[in-house]
Steps between C-alpha positions, in 0.01 A plus 500: 500500500474325838160662548347520153669203334465219752312662787781436748452833676160389628585146607431568867191713433161321516306465176219719636751786513633441150788271590585137425399358837819296520721444802848563631615179331438649156654834600806307620544353152498850351755625752723201441513586130551870571792407725639274229511800266562773764214687334468869602125469563314621811318169535608416854433849635173569317336169407595327825572735791266788411232265371512279809478806723192624315339155507506516879295821478256417219208339675275506194473629145459863598725754664832665414711189571288285267511768228878520522530121485306504172746749355801300617358178357442660160845656489352849474698606808774372729533556872768456764489483876694803627730324746875437477578197284687343793194499729435146635143366524492533879745787521495833673223753445567679171189720502535876468326726748303656212534568127808704579838335519765301320528131419834380364574199284153439354527248217344592163356825638624699200295282262186474713173681436368460854681501834345311791620701798460360854446771762395509864150587379478214250601401148468763228504462120697797369554581134869496413456818294282678758601837649724465801653172381866481398668179387878522474668202329802350674794313350459146635734203475239321288416727209222265385289585808512877555474649847386850587455739788138605545434842655150611591427862583136578562390228259140382481368153434210259540475333839461125442486373859559599859832451677436156649351353184771646281778369727363148459468550124857628470633199690305271267643675195857482628459134596385415147785705357761322710353159425484547124837675489639154575368385161681787329817401684446142386479616138826692541676197647368262234616726216845539655541125546374413150715765334809399696460132413454592133807722496729254677404232248602724210808670650815292441837501677775241449286356220221416745173670598564681827179349631669159500742608774405336827521814712250679276272196494488507879415870509219466248363188668486688829329791329246264343412363844450853629278594206284189544456582869419862415234382255333297775510792744368754247215280384406412856475872579285564192273208591463621860400846377260356243319289759509773766672251728557601862859388443547752217719738707730209590513371142581849370770555762661163419491571126656844536760386751618236252430628148677833550834331560451249220433770241808697606720188505377390156564844352847520655589156363364601160725805487809315623464185291453706184852629552592827333180530297295478820655823624400705196210741464400333171427164665172492696648319802550827689129579467412179680755562773371852560137386504585215738688735733218755497238230555694364798402805708155557347206449738746410774846348503567128533604568860170667588311207346708252701402690812137477387537123450644465849216702651226322305647159583560606861873438477788711633590770249827439310 
């Protein structure tokens, strides 16, 4: 539905390649709503990270990268970048020596049609169902975003770019993923705050709404301040990516360093302030807590992004 109904899958793809020709600002709106509903959709991994990686390789309207972008934009296929979900934008080299090896913790790999595999020779597009490819699902904390172990044994694929070009493209894809992940985290935090305020207005103790108690007012006011600040950071990151600002790496690092903690805090408060019902499987609060916890280490932890901020701003590392 994201692809065929509203064309969201192709937001970042230029119109000449069958996409919408929109920007990271519009993709951020989609991710905010997906975070608000903890939707189990491979939008971040396919329509942002994989798409952004391919955009760095598609110099024109021809070639394998451009052809794959058309398919991603139409929703005919999905793709994922075959790196661990915790890989930061400027992290260690995750490329395999060749199309033989194992990559652990690849998000949405089990649902993908195409795997973008970085190797020392370059970036390959490998069919997920091709011979020599094994995708073993894992049991992650967040069941709404599946992880898998990818094992390649003599697999074959289409070479999209050489090693240097693909390394730059992968960094671009991971940077976009980290920056727009902040919008998903914002959506999580906003839902948790809104739902908690609603519940504490309806839940009564001592013939009063529990939300009228001063200690709870203070906690929710503090959470509101954090959410407002997270909104500013997330939208600044999306804007920096959309305008291809030279400060985009700094904006992304700031957004991730801050929004990760806000999403986790909002989800923890949501669970606790719902009392007993918040601890149950039937209430959705646990889904938001698990997504927030999983997101907090996706594309780099908050600590790694703080180190990036310090380096980019030429400050002593924390």
